[in-house]
mmCIF file of the N, C-alpha and C atoms, coordinates in Angstrom:
data_MODEL
# 
_entry.id   MODEL 
# 
loop_
_atom_site.group_PDB 
_atom_site.id 
_atom_site.type_symbol 
_atom_site.label_atom_id 
_atom_site.label_alt_id 
_atom_site.label_comp_id 
_atom_site.label_asym_id 
_atom_site.label_entity_id 
_atom_site.label_seq_id 
_atom_site.pdbx_PDB_ins_code 
_atom_site.Cartn_x 
_atom_site.Cartn_y 
_atom_site.Cartn_z 
_atom_site.occupancy 
_atom_site.B_iso_or_equiv 
_atom_site.pdbx_formal_charge 
_atom_site.auth_seq_id 
_atom_site.auth_comp_id 
_atom_site.auth_asym_id 
_atom_site.auth_atom_id 
_atom_site.pdbx_PDB_model_num 
ATOM 1   N N  . UNK A 1 1  ? 96.132  -43.450 21.158 1.00 0.00 ? 1  UNK A N  1 
ATOM 2   C CA . UNK A 1 1  ? 97.098  -43.930 20.198 1.00 0.00 ? 1  UNK A CA 1 
ATOM 3   C C  . UNK A 1 1  ? 97.465  -45.378 20.530 1.00 0.00 ? 1  UNK A C  1 
ATOM 4   N N  . UNK A 1 2  ? 97.626  -46.202 19.495 1.00 0.00 ? 2  UNK A N  1 
ATOM 5   C CA . UNK A 1 2  ? 97.967  -47.601 19.707 1.00 0.00 ? 2  UNK A CA 1 
ATOM 6   C C  . UNK A 1 2  ? 99.425  -47.839 19.331 1.00 0.00 ? 2  UNK A C  1 
ATOM 7   N N  . UNK A 1 3  ? 100.072 -48.716 20.075 1.00 0.00 ? 3  UNK A N  1 
ATOM 8   C CA . UNK A 1 3  ? 101.436 -49.136 19.772 1.00 0.00 ? 3  UNK A CA 1 
ATOM 9   C C  . UNK A 1 3  ? 101.356 -50.344 18.852 1.00 0.00 ? 3  UNK A C  1 
ATOM 10  N N  . UNK A 1 4  ? 102.421 -50.569 18.110 1.00 0.00 ? 4  UNK A N  1 
ATOM 11  C CA . UNK A 1 4  ? 102.448 -51.704 17.200 1.00 0.00 ? 4  UNK A CA 1 
ATOM 12  C C  . UNK A 1 4  ? 103.079 -52.914 17.881 1.00 0.00 ? 4  UNK A C  1 
ATOM 13  N N  . UNK A 1 5  ? 102.489 -54.061 17.677 1.00 0.00 ? 5  UNK A N  1 
ATOM 14  C CA . UNK A 1 5  ? 103.037 -55.341 18.131 1.00 0.00 ? 5  UNK A CA 1 
ATOM 15  C C  . UNK A 1 5  ? 103.101 -56.244 16.909 1.00 0.00 ? 5  UNK A C  1 
ATOM 16  N N  . UNK A 1 6  ? 104.230 -56.914 16.732 1.00 0.00 ? 6  UNK A N  1 
ATOM 17  C CA . UNK A 1 6  ? 104.388 -57.808 15.589 1.00 0.00 ? 6  UNK A CA 1 
ATOM 18  C C  . UNK A 1 6  ? 104.590 -59.227 16.117 1.00 0.00 ? 6  UNK A C  1 
ATOM 19  N N  . UNK A 1 7  ? 103.739 -60.132 15.656 1.00 0.00 ? 7  UNK A N  1 
ATOM 20  C CA . UNK A 1 7  ? 103.816 -61.539 16.036 1.00 0.00 ? 7  UNK A CA 1 
ATOM 21  C C  . UNK A 1 7  ? 104.407 -62.296 14.862 1.00 0.00 ? 7  UNK A C  1 
ATOM 22  N N  . UNK A 1 8  ? 105.606 -62.854 15.048 1.00 0.00 ? 8  UNK A N  1 
ATOM 23  C CA . UNK A 1 8  ? 106.284 -63.625 14.009 1.00 0.00 ? 8  UNK A CA 1 
ATOM 24  C C  . UNK A 1 8  ? 106.081 -65.112 14.285 1.00 0.00 ? 8  UNK A C  1 
ATOM 25  N N  . UNK A 1 9  ? 105.769 -65.855 13.228 1.00 0.00 ? 9  UNK A N  1 
ATOM 26  C CA . UNK A 1 9  ? 105.641 -67.302 13.369 1.00 0.00 ? 9  UNK A CA 1 
ATOM 27  C C  . UNK A 1 9  ? 105.940 -67.976 12.042 1.00 0.00 ? 9  UNK A C  1 
ATOM 28  N N  . UNK A 1 10 ? 105.989 -69.314 12.080 1.00 0.00 ? 10 UNK A N  1 
ATOM 29  C CA . UNK A 1 10 ? 106.328 -70.069 10.874 1.00 0.00 ? 10 UNK A CA 1 
ATOM 30  C C  . UNK A 1 10 ? 105.245 -71.066 10.472 1.00 0.00 ? 10 UNK A C  1 
ATOM 31  N N  . UNK A 1 11 ? 104.096 -70.989 11.126 1.00 0.00 ? 11 UNK A N  1 
ATOM 32  C CA . UNK A 1 11 ? 102.983 -71.848 10.744 1.00 0.00 ? 11 UNK A CA 1 
ATOM 33  C C  . UNK A 1 11 ? 102.929 -73.195 11.427 1.00 0.00 ? 11 UNK A C  1 
ATOM 34  N N  . UNK A 1 12 ? 103.900 -73.487 12.290 1.00 0.00 ? 12 UNK A N  1 
ATOM 35  C CA . UNK A 1 12 ? 103.898 -74.779 12.982 1.00 0.00 ? 12 UNK A CA 1 
ATOM 36  C C  . UNK A 1 12 ? 102.775 -74.801 14.025 1.00 0.00 ? 12 UNK A C  1 
ATOM 37  N N  . UNK A 1 13 ? 102.400 -75.973 14.526 1.00 0.00 ? 13 UNK A N  1 
ATOM 38  C CA . UNK A 1 13 ? 101.316 -76.052 15.515 1.00 0.00 ? 13 UNK A CA 1 
ATOM 39  C C  . UNK A 1 13 ? 101.564 -75.204 16.763 1.00 0.00 ? 13 UNK A C  1 
ATOM 40  N N  . UNK A 1 14 ? 102.814 -75.154 17.247 1.00 0.00 ? 14 UNK A N  1 
ATOM 41  C CA . UNK A 1 14 ? 103.130 -74.326 18.413 1.00 0.00 ? 14 UNK A CA 1 
ATOM 42  C C  . UNK A 1 14 ? 102.872 -72.852 18.085 1.00 0.00 ? 14 UNK A C  1 
ATOM 43  N N  . UNK A 1 15 ? 103.279 -72.436 16.889 1.00 0.00 ? 15 UNK A N  1 
ATOM 44  C CA . UNK A 1 15 ? 103.096 -71.042 16.468 1.00 0.00 ? 15 UNK A CA 1 
ATOM 45  C C  . UNK A 1 15 ? 101.623 -70.680 16.336 1.00 0.00 ? 15 UNK A C  1 
ATOM 46  N N  . UNK A 1 16 ? 100.863 -71.548 15.727 1.00 0.00 ? 16 UNK A N  1 
ATOM 47  C CA . UNK A 1 16 ? 99.438  -71.277 15.524 1.00 0.00 ? 16 UNK A CA 1 
ATOM 48  C C  . UNK A 1 16 ? 98.724  -71.182 16.868 1.00 0.00 ? 16 UNK A C  1 
ATOM 49  N N  . UNK A 1 17 ? 99.057  -72.078 17.793 1.00 0.00 ? 17 UNK A N  1 
ATOM 50  C CA . UNK A 1 17 ? 98.447  -72.030 19.123 1.00 0.00 ? 17 UNK A CA 1 
ATOM 51  C C  . UNK A 1 17 ? 98.822  -70.737 19.840 1.00 0.00 ? 17 UNK A C  1 
ATOM 52  N N  . UNK A 1 18 ? 100.078 -70.324 19.723 1.00 0.00 ? 18 UNK A N  1 
ATOM 53  C CA . UNK A 1 18 ? 100.510 -69.076 20.356 1.00 0.00 ? 18 UNK A CA 1 
ATOM 54  C C  . UNK A 1 18 ? 99.796  -67.878 19.745 1.00 0.00 ? 18 UNK A C  1 
ATOM 55  N N  . UNK A 1 19 ? 99.622  -67.887 18.429 1.00 0.00 ? 19 UNK A N  1 
ATOM 56  C CA . UNK A 1 19 ? 98.894  -66.791 17.783 1.00 0.00 ? 19 UNK A CA 1 
ATOM 57  C C  . UNK A 1 19 ? 97.476  -66.712 18.330 1.00 0.00 ? 19 UNK A C  1 
ATOM 58  N N  . UNK A 1 20 ? 96.815  -67.833 18.426 1.00 0.00 ? 20 UNK A N  1 
ATOM 59  C CA . UNK A 1 20 ? 95.431  -67.847 18.906 1.00 0.00 ? 20 UNK A CA 1 
ATOM 60  C C  . UNK A 1 20 ? 95.341  -67.383 20.353 1.00 0.00 ? 20 UNK A C  1 
ATOM 61  N N  . UNK A 1 21 ? 96.327  -67.738 21.171 1.00 0.00 ? 21 UNK A N  1 
ATOM 62  C CA . UNK A 1 21 ? 96.286  -67.393 22.589 1.00 0.00 ? 21 UNK A CA 1 
ATOM 63  C C  . UNK A 1 21 ? 96.823  -66.003 22.889 1.00 0.00 ? 21 UNK A C  1 
ATOM 64  N N  . UNK A 1 22 ? 97.971  -65.647 22.340 1.00 0.00 ? 22 UNK A N  1 
ATOM 65  C CA . UNK A 1 22 ? 98.642  -64.408 22.722 1.00 0.00 ? 22 UNK A CA 1 
ATOM 66  C C  . UNK A 1 22 ? 98.283  -63.220 21.840 1.00 0.00 ? 22 UNK A C  1 
ATOM 67  N N  . UNK A 1 23 ? 98.413  -63.383 20.542 1.00 0.00 ? 23 UNK A N  1 
ATOM 68  C CA . UNK A 1 23 ? 98.172  -62.247 19.654 1.00 0.00 ? 23 UNK A CA 1 
ATOM 69  C C  . UNK A 1 23 ? 96.740  -61.760 19.752 1.00 0.00 ? 23 UNK A C  1 
ATOM 70  N N  . UNK A 1 24 ? 95.806  -62.668 19.871 1.00 0.00 ? 24 UNK A N  1 
ATOM 71  C CA . UNK A 1 24 ? 94.397  -62.256 19.937 1.00 0.00 ? 24 UNK A CA 1 
ATOM 72  C C  . UNK A 1 24 ? 94.002  -61.758 21.322 1.00 0.00 ? 24 UNK A C  1 
ATOM 73  N N  . UNK A 1 25 ? 94.852  -62.003 22.334 1.00 0.00 ? 25 UNK A N  1 
ATOM 74  C CA . UNK A 1 25 ? 94.520  -61.587 23.698 1.00 0.00 ? 25 UNK A CA 1 
ATOM 75  C C  . UNK A 1 25 ? 94.918  -60.145 24.006 1.00 0.00 ? 25 UNK A C  1 
ATOM 76  N N  . UNK A 1 26 ? 95.722  -59.547 23.155 1.00 0.00 ? 26 UNK A N  1 
ATOM 77  C CA . UNK A 1 26 ? 96.156  -58.178 23.421 1.00 0.00 ? 26 UNK A CA 1 
ATOM 78  C C  . UNK A 1 26 ? 94.995  -57.195 23.290 1.00 0.00 ? 26 UNK A C  1 
ATOM 79  N N  . UNK A 1 27 ? 95.023  -56.189 24.132 1.00 0.00 ? 27 UNK A N  1 
ATOM 80  C CA . UNK A 1 27 ? 94.012  -55.134 24.111 1.00 0.00 ? 27 UNK A CA 1 
ATOM 81  C C  . UNK A 1 27 ? 94.136  -54.340 22.812 1.00 0.00 ? 27 UNK A C  1 
ATOM 82  N N  . UNK A 1 28 ? 93.144  -54.444 21.954 1.00 0.00 ? 28 UNK A N  1 
ATOM 83  C CA . UNK A 1 28 ? 93.175  -53.773 20.654 1.00 0.00 ? 28 UNK A CA 1 
ATOM 84  C C  . UNK A 1 28 ? 93.090  -52.263 20.776 1.00 0.00 ? 28 UNK A C  1 
ATOM 85  N N  . UNK A 1 29 ? 92.714  -51.769 21.942 1.00 0.00 ? 29 UNK A N  1 
ATOM 86  C CA . UNK A 1 29 ? 92.734  -50.326 22.184 1.00 0.00 ? 29 UNK A CA 1 
ATOM 87  C C  . UNK A 1 29 ? 94.163  -49.836 22.414 1.00 0.00 ? 29 UNK A C  1 
ATOM 88  N N  . UNK A 1 30 ? 95.043  -50.737 22.832 1.00 0.00 ? 30 UNK A N  1 
ATOM 89  C CA . UNK A 1 30 ? 96.433  -50.367 23.134 1.00 0.00 ? 30 UNK A CA 1 
ATOM 90  C C  . UNK A 1 30 ? 97.427  -50.814 22.068 1.00 0.00 ? 30 UNK A C  1 
ATOM 91  N N  . UNK A 1 31 ? 97.137  -51.944 21.396 1.00 0.00 ? 31 UNK A N  1 
ATOM 92  C CA . UNK A 1 31 ? 98.099  -52.494 20.440 1.00 0.00 ? 31 UNK A CA 1 
ATOM 93  C C  . UNK A 1 31 ? 97.451  -52.838 19.109 1.00 0.00 ? 31 UNK A C  1 
ATOM 94  N N  . UNK A 1 32 ? 98.122  -52.422 18.052 1.00 0.00 ? 32 UNK A N  1 
ATOM 95  C CA . UNK A 1 32 ? 97.768  -52.847 16.701 1.00 0.00 ? 32 UNK A CA 1 
ATOM 96  C C  . UNK A 1 32 ? 98.670  -54.045 16.411 1.00 0.00 ? 32 UNK A C  1 
ATOM 97  N N  . UNK A 1 33 ? 98.083  -55.219 16.271 1.00 0.00 ? 33 UNK A N  1 
ATOM 98  C CA . UNK A 1 33 ? 98.867  -56.446 16.099 1.00 0.00 ? 33 UNK A CA 1 
ATOM 99  C C  . UNK A 1 33 ? 98.976  -56.797 14.616 1.00 0.00 ? 33 UNK A C  1 
ATOM 100 N N  . UNK A 1 34 ? 100.212 -57.013 14.196 1.00 0.00 ? 34 UNK A N  1 
ATOM 101 C CA . UNK A 1 34 ? 100.470 -57.505 12.841 1.00 0.00 ? 34 UNK A CA 1 
ATOM 102 C C  . UNK A 1 34 ? 101.005 -58.919 12.976 1.00 0.00 ? 34 UNK A C  1 
ATOM 103 N N  . UNK A 1 35 ? 100.441 -59.844 12.245 1.00 0.00 ? 35 UNK A N  1 
ATOM 104 C CA . UNK A 1 35 ? 100.893 -61.241 12.265 1.00 0.00 ? 35 UNK A CA 1 
ATOM 105 C C  . UNK A 1 35 ? 101.711 -61.482 10.998 1.00 0.00 ? 35 UNK A C  1 
ATOM 106 N N  . UNK A 1 36 ? 102.934 -61.962 11.184 1.00 0.00 ? 36 UNK A N  1 
ATOM 107 C CA . UNK A 1 36 ? 103.835 -62.217 10.064 1.00 0.00 ? 36 UNK A CA 1 
ATOM 108 C C  . UNK A 1 36 ? 104.185 -63.703 10.040 1.00 0.00 ? 36 UNK A C  1 
ATOM 109 N N  . UNK A 1 37 ? 103.749 -64.383 9.001  1.00 0.00 ? 37 UNK A N  1 
ATOM 110 C CA . UNK A 1 37 ? 104.049 -65.805 8.789  1.00 0.00 ? 37 UNK A CA 1 
ATOM 111 C C  . UNK A 1 37 ? 105.337 -65.858 7.974  1.00 0.00 ? 37 UNK A C  1 
ATOM 112 N N  . UNK A 1 38 ? 106.458 -66.158 8.637  1.00 0.00 ? 38 UNK A N  1 
ATOM 113 C CA . UNK A 1 38 ? 107.758 -66.128 7.970  1.00 0.00 ? 38 UNK A CA 1 
ATOM 114 C C  . UNK A 1 38 ? 107.930 -67.218 6.922  1.00 0.00 ? 38 UNK A C  1 
ATOM 115 N N  . UNK A 1 39 ? 107.147 -68.267 7.004  1.00 0.00 ? 39 UNK A N  1 
ATOM 116 C CA . UNK A 1 39 ? 107.189 -69.290 5.966  1.00 0.00 ? 39 UNK A CA 1 
ATOM 117 C C  . UNK A 1 39 ? 106.620 -68.782 4.653  1.00 0.00 ? 39 UNK A C  1 
ATOM 118 N N  . UNK A 1 40 ? 105.674 -67.871 4.745  1.00 0.00 ? 40 UNK A N  1 
ATOM 119 C CA . UNK A 1 40 ? 105.034 -67.296 3.557  1.00 0.00 ? 40 UNK A CA 1 
ATOM 120 C C  . UNK A 1 40 ? 105.611 -65.929 3.199  1.00 0.00 ? 40 UNK A C  1 
ATOM 121 N N  . UNK A 1 41 ? 106.191 -65.235 4.179  1.00 0.00 ? 41 UNK A N  1 
ATOM 122 C CA . UNK A 1 41 ? 106.748 -63.900 3.957  1.00 0.00 ? 41 UNK A CA 1 
ATOM 123 C C  . UNK A 1 41 ? 108.240 -63.930 4.265  1.00 0.00 ? 41 UNK A C  1 
ATOM 124 N N  . UNK A 1 42 ? 108.948 -64.743 3.506  1.00 0.00 ? 42 UNK A N  1 
ATOM 125 C CA . UNK A 1 42 ? 110.371 -64.962 3.749  1.00 0.00 ? 42 UNK A CA 1 
ATOM 126 C C  . UNK A 1 42 ? 111.190 -63.681 3.644  1.00 0.00 ? 42 UNK A C  1 
ATOM 127 N N  . UNK A 1 43 ? 110.709 -62.719 2.906  1.00 0.00 ? 43 UNK A N  1 
ATOM 128 C CA . UNK A 1 43 ? 111.418 -61.446 2.769  1.00 0.00 ? 43 UNK A CA 1 
ATOM 129 C C  . UNK A 1 43 ? 111.448 -60.656 4.080  1.00 0.00 ? 43 UNK A C  1 
ATOM 130 N N  . UNK A 1 44 ? 110.714 -61.096 5.089  1.00 0.00 ? 44 UNK A N  1 
ATOM 131 C CA . UNK A 1 44 ? 110.673 -60.384 6.372  1.00 0.00 ? 44 UNK A CA 1 
ATOM 132 C C  . UNK A 1 44 ? 111.522 -61.058 7.452  1.00 0.00 ? 44 UNK A C  1 
ATOM 133 N N  . UNK A 1 45 ? 112.247 -62.128 7.083  1.00 0.00 ? 45 UNK A N  1 
ATOM 134 C CA . UNK A 1 45 ? 113.114 -62.816 8.049  1.00 0.00 ? 45 UNK A CA 1 
ATOM 135 C C  . UNK A 1 45 ? 114.198 -61.862 8.559  1.00 0.00 ? 45 UNK A C  1 
ATOM 136 N N  . UNK A 1 46 ? 114.797 -61.089 7.676  1.00 0.00 ? 46 UNK A N  1 
ATOM 137 C CA . UNK A 1 46 ? 115.827 -60.123 8.079  1.00 0.00 ? 46 UNK A CA 1 
ATOM 138 C C  . UNK A 1 46 ? 115.281 -59.101 9.063  1.00 0.00 ? 46 UNK A C  1 
ATOM 139 N N  . UNK A 1 47 ? 114.069 -58.656 8.832  1.00 0.00 ? 47 UNK A N  1 
ATOM 140 C CA . UNK A 1 47 ? 113.407 -57.712 9.744  1.00 0.00 ? 47 UNK A CA 1 
ATOM 141 C C  . UNK A 1 47 ? 113.269 -58.327 11.134 1.00 0.00 ? 47 UNK A C  1 
ATOM 142 N N  . UNK A 1 48 ? 112.844 -59.592 11.179 1.00 0.00 ? 48 UNK A N  1 
ATOM 143 C CA . UNK A 1 48 ? 112.689 -60.286 12.456 1.00 0.00 ? 48 UNK A CA 1 
ATOM 144 C C  . UNK A 1 48 ? 114.045 -60.407 13.158 1.00 0.00 ? 48 UNK A C  1 
ATOM 145 N N  . UNK A 1 49 ? 115.086 -60.752 12.408 1.00 0.00 ? 49 UNK A N  1 
ATOM 146 C CA . UNK A 1 49 ? 116.428 -60.861 12.995 1.00 0.00 ? 49 UNK A CA 1 
ATOM 147 C C  . UNK A 1 49 ? 116.888 -59.521 13.564 1.00 0.00 ? 49 UNK A C  1 
ATOM 148 N N  . UNK A 1 50 ? 116.690 -58.438 12.820 1.00 0.00 ? 50 UNK A N  1 
ATOM 149 C CA . UNK A 1 50 ? 117.097 -57.113 13.289 1.00 0.00 ? 50 UNK A CA 1 
ATOM 150 C C  . UNK A 1 50 ? 116.339 -56.698 14.547 1.00 0.00 ? 50 UNK A C  1 
ATOM 151 N N  . UNK A 1 51 ? 115.111 -57.198 14.694 1.00 0.00 ? 51 UNK A N  1 
ATOM 152 C CA . UNK A 1 51 ? 114.315 -56.897 15.886 1.00 0.00 ? 51 UNK A CA 1 
ATOM 153 C C  . UNK A 1 51 ? 114.775 -57.722 17.088 1.00 0.00 ? 51 UNK A C  1 
ATOM 154 N N  . UNK A 1 52 ? 115.604 -58.747 16.858 1.00 0.00 ? 52 UNK A N  1 
ATOM 155 C CA . UNK A 1 52 ? 116.110 -59.567 17.948 1.00 0.00 ? 52 UNK A CA 1 
ATOM 156 C C  . UNK A 1 52 ? 115.452 -60.927 18.080 1.00 0.00 ? 52 UNK A C  1 
ATOM 157 N N  . UNK A 1 53 ? 114.619 -61.294 17.119 1.00 0.00 ? 53 UNK A N  1 
ATOM 158 C CA . UNK A 1 53 ? 113.947 -62.590 17.161 1.00 0.00 ? 53 UNK A CA 1 
ATOM 159 C C  . UNK A 1 53 ? 114.974 -63.694 16.884 1.00 0.00 ? 53 UNK A C  1 
ATOM 160 N N  . UNK A 1 54 ? 115.017 -64.682 17.767 1.00 0.00 ? 54 UNK A N  1 
ATOM 161 C CA . UNK A 1 54 ? 115.924 -65.821 17.621 1.00 0.00 ? 54 UNK A CA 1 
ATOM 162 C C  . UNK A 1 54 ? 115.177 -67.100 17.263 1.00 0.00 ? 54 UNK A C  1 
ATOM 163 N N  . UNK A 1 55 ? 113.909 -67.173 17.666 1.00 0.00 ? 55 UNK A N  1 
ATOM 164 C CA . UNK A 1 55 ? 113.082 -68.338 17.372 1.00 0.00 ? 55 UNK A CA 1 
ATOM 165 C C  . UNK A 1 55 ? 111.633 -67.883 17.294 1.00 0.00 ? 55 UNK A C  1 
ATOM 166 N N  . UNK A 1 56 ? 110.826 -68.715 16.691 1.00 0.00 ? 56 UNK A N  1 
ATOM 167 C CA . UNK A 1 56 ? 109.395 -68.418 16.584 1.00 0.00 ? 56 UNK A CA 1 
ATOM 168 C C  . UNK A 1 56 ? 108.619 -69.501 17.312 1.00 0.00 ? 56 UNK A C  1 
ATOM 169 N N  . UNK A 1 57 ? 107.485 -69.165 17.849 1.00 0.00 ? 57 UNK A N  1 
ATOM 170 C CA . UNK A 1 57 ? 106.788 -67.887 17.781 1.00 0.00 ? 57 UNK A CA 1 
ATOM 171 C C  . UNK A 1 57 ? 107.424 -66.845 18.700 1.00 0.00 ? 57 UNK A C  1 
ATOM 172 N N  . UNK A 1 58 ? 107.313 -65.589 18.262 1.00 0.00 ? 58 UNK A N  1 
ATOM 173 C CA . UNK A 1 58 ? 107.835 -64.476 19.043 1.00 0.00 ? 58 UNK A CA 1 
ATOM 174 C C  . UNK A 1 58 ? 106.966 -63.243 18.807 1.00 0.00 ? 58 UNK A C  1 
ATOM 175 N N  . UNK A 1 59 ? 106.842 -62.441 19.846 1.00 0.00 ? 59 UNK A N  1 
ATOM 176 C CA . UNK A 1 59 ? 106.094 -61.195 19.769 1.00 0.00 ? 59 UNK A CA 1 
ATOM 177 C C  . UNK A 1 59 ? 107.071 -60.060 20.041 1.00 0.00 ? 59 UNK A C  1 
ATOM 178 N N  . UNK A 1 60 ? 107.052 -59.050 19.189 1.00 0.00 ? 60 UNK A N  1 
ATOM 179 C CA . UNK A 1 60 ? 107.875 -57.864 19.400 1.00 0.00 ? 60 UNK A CA 1 
ATOM 180 C C  . UNK A 1 60 ? 106.931 -56.715 19.728 1.00 0.00 ? 60 UNK A C  1 
ATOM 181 N N  . UNK A 1 61 ? 107.120 -56.176 20.934 1.00 0.00 ? 61 UNK A N  1 
ATOM 182 C CA . UNK A 1 61 ? 106.276 -55.078 21.405 1.00 0.00 ? 61 UNK A CA 1 
ATOM 183 C C  . UNK A 1 61 ? 107.170 -53.976 21.957 1.00 0.00 ? 61 UNK A C  1 
ATOM 184 N N  . UNK A 1 62 ? 107.007 -52.784 21.429 1.00 0.00 ? 62 UNK A N  1 
ATOM 185 C CA . UNK A 1 62 ? 107.732 -51.616 21.925 1.00 0.00 ? 62 UNK A CA 1 
ATOM 186 C C  . UNK A 1 62 ? 109.233 -51.891 22.014 1.00 0.00 ? 62 UNK A C  1 
ATOM 187 N N  . UNK A 1 63 ? 109.765 -52.558 20.990 1.00 0.00 ? 63 UNK A N  1 
ATOM 188 C CA . UNK A 1 63 ? 111.192 -52.816 20.907 1.00 0.00 ? 63 UNK A CA 1 
ATOM 189 C C  . UNK A 1 63 ? 111.690 -53.991 21.724 1.00 0.00 ? 63 UNK A C  1 
ATOM 190 N N  . UNK A 1 64 ? 110.815 -54.681 22.410 1.00 0.00 ? 64 UNK A N  1 
ATOM 191 C CA . UNK A 1 64 ? 111.225 -55.829 23.222 1.00 0.00 ? 64 UNK A CA 1 
ATOM 192 C C  . UNK A 1 64 ? 110.687 -57.112 22.603 1.00 0.00 ? 64 UNK A C  1 
ATOM 193 N N  . UNK A 1 65 ? 111.549 -58.132 22.560 1.00 0.00 ? 65 UNK A N  1 
ATOM 194 C CA . UNK A 1 65 ? 111.170 -59.421 21.989 1.00 0.00 ? 65 UNK A CA 1 
ATOM 195 C C  . UNK A 1 65 ? 110.735 -60.360 23.105 1.00 0.00 ? 65 UNK A C  1 
ATOM 196 N N  . UNK A 1 66 ? 109.595 -61.012 22.884 1.00 0.00 ? 66 UNK A N  1 
ATOM 197 C CA . UNK A 1 66 ? 109.108 -62.023 23.798 1.00 0.00 ? 66 UNK A CA 1 
ATOM 198 C C  . UNK A 1 66 ? 109.046 -63.339 23.028 1.00 0.00 ? 66 UNK A C  1 
ATOM 199 N N  . UNK A 1 67 ? 109.945 -64.259 23.361 1.00 0.00 ? 67 UNK A N  1 
ATOM 200 C CA . UNK A 1 67 ? 109.947 -65.577 22.729 1.00 0.00 ? 67 UNK A CA 1 
ATOM 201 C C  . UNK A 1 67 ? 108.942 -66.444 23.475 1.00 0.00 ? 67 UNK A C  1 
ATOM 202 N N  . UNK A 1 68 ? 108.011 -67.012 22.749 1.00 0.00 ? 68 UNK A N  1 
ATOM 203 C CA . UNK A 1 68 ? 106.919 -67.781 23.329 1.00 0.00 ? 68 UNK A CA 1 
ATOM 204 C C  . UNK A 1 68 ? 107.138 -69.249 22.979 1.00 0.00 ? 68 UNK A C  1 
ATOM 205 N N  . UNK A 1 69 ? 107.411 -70.054 24.004 1.00 0.00 ? 69 UNK A N  1 
ATOM 206 C CA . UNK A 1 69 ? 107.652 -71.473 23.781 1.00 0.00 ? 69 UNK A CA 1 
ATOM 207 C C  . UNK A 1 69 ? 108.783 -71.629 22.770 1.00 0.00 ? 69 UNK A C  1 
ATOM 208 N N  . UNK A 1 70 ? 108.849 -72.705 22.048 1.00 0.00 ? 70 UNK A N  1 
ATOM 209 C CA . UNK A 1 70 ? 109.862 -72.877 21.004 1.00 0.00 ? 70 UNK A CA 1 
ATOM 210 C C  . UNK A 1 70 ? 109.270 -73.721 19.903 1.00 0.00 ? 70 UNK A C  1 
ATOM 211 N N  . UNK A 1 71 ? 109.053 -73.089 18.760 1.00 0.00 ? 71 UNK A N  1 
ATOM 212 C CA . UNK A 1 71 ? 108.543 -73.802 17.597 1.00 0.00 ? 71 UNK A CA 1 
ATOM 213 C C  . UNK A 1 71 ? 109.670 -74.142 16.643 1.00 0.00 ? 71 UNK A C  1 
ATOM 214 N N  . UNK A 1 72 ? 110.496 -73.115 16.313 1.00 0.00 ? 72 UNK A N  1 
ATOM 215 C CA . UNK A 1 72 ? 111.612 -73.302 15.389 1.00 0.00 ? 72 UNK A CA 1 
ATOM 216 C C  . UNK A 1 72 ? 112.567 -72.130 15.532 1.00 0.00 ? 72 UNK A C  1 
ATOM 217 N N  . UNK A 1 73 ? 113.856 -72.391 15.326 1.00 0.00 ? 73 UNK A N  1 
ATOM 218 C CA . UNK A 1 73 ? 114.837 -71.305 15.327 1.00 0.00 ? 73 UNK A CA 1 
ATOM 219 C C  . UNK A 1 73 ? 114.712 -70.577 13.990 1.00 0.00 ? 73 UNK A C  1 
ATOM 220 N N  . UNK A 1 74 ? 115.183 -69.327 13.947 1.00 0.00 ? 74 UNK A N  1 
ATOM 221 C CA . UNK A 1 74 ? 115.152 -68.610 12.676 1.00 0.00 ? 74 UNK A CA 1 
ATOM 222 C C  . UNK A 1 74 ? 116.063 -69.293 11.647 1.00 0.00 ? 74 UNK A C  1 
ATOM 223 N N  . UNK A 1 75 ? 117.125 -69.935 12.106 1.00 0.00 ? 75 UNK A N  1 
ATOM 224 C CA . UNK A 1 75 ? 117.999 -70.672 11.182 1.00 0.00 ? 75 UNK A CA 1 
ATOM 225 C C  . UNK A 1 75 ? 117.199 -71.785 10.487 1.00 0.00 ? 75 UNK A C  1 
ATOM 226 N N  . UNK A 1 76 ? 116.313 -72.450 11.225 1.00 0.00 ? 76 UNK A N  1 
ATOM 227 C CA . UNK A 1 76 ? 115.470 -73.496 10.628 1.00 0.00 ? 76 UNK A CA 1 
ATOM 228 C C  . UNK A 1 76 ? 114.480 -72.891 9.644  1.00 0.00 ? 76 UNK A C  1 
ATOM 229 N N  . UNK A 1 77 ? 113.949 -71.735 9.976  1.00 0.00 ? 77 UNK A N  1 
ATOM 230 C CA . UNK A 1 77 ? 112.978 -71.073 9.098  1.00 0.00 ? 77 UNK A CA 1 
ATOM 231 C C  . UNK A 1 77 ? 113.649 -70.656 7.795  1.00 0.00 ? 77 UNK A C  1 
ATOM 232 N N  . UNK A 1 78 ? 114.890 -70.176 7.897  1.00 0.00 ? 78 UNK A N  1 
ATOM 233 C CA . UNK A 1 78 ? 115.638 -69.769 6.694  1.00 0.00 ? 78 UNK A CA 1 
ATOM 234 C C  . UNK A 1 78 ? 115.886 -70.962 5.784  1.00 0.00 ? 78 UNK A C  1 
ATOM 235 N N  . UNK A 1 79 ? 116.138 -72.135 6.438  1.00 0.00 ? 79 UNK A N  1 
ATOM 236 C CA . UNK A 1 79 ? 116.395 -73.406 5.786  1.00 0.00 ? 79 UNK A CA 1 
ATOM 237 C C  . UNK A 1 79 ? 116.793 -73.333 4.419  1.00 0.00 ? 79 UNK A C  1 
# 
């Protein structure tokens, strides 16, 4: 059985680099990775906030948020 991991980003260069490095590095036998571009899927910003995401890029795995570097705050993404 695979656990779900959600990678939230906003399309900035920091986010894209993190997606290429982190999201693709996860063991696909253990994690089903969903990539959510909040700039294009603005209806999912609330979901990211409820999960505890404060800035992007961020990975949510098994209920824990991992903030990777700093691309933009969610307040900036909401803009």
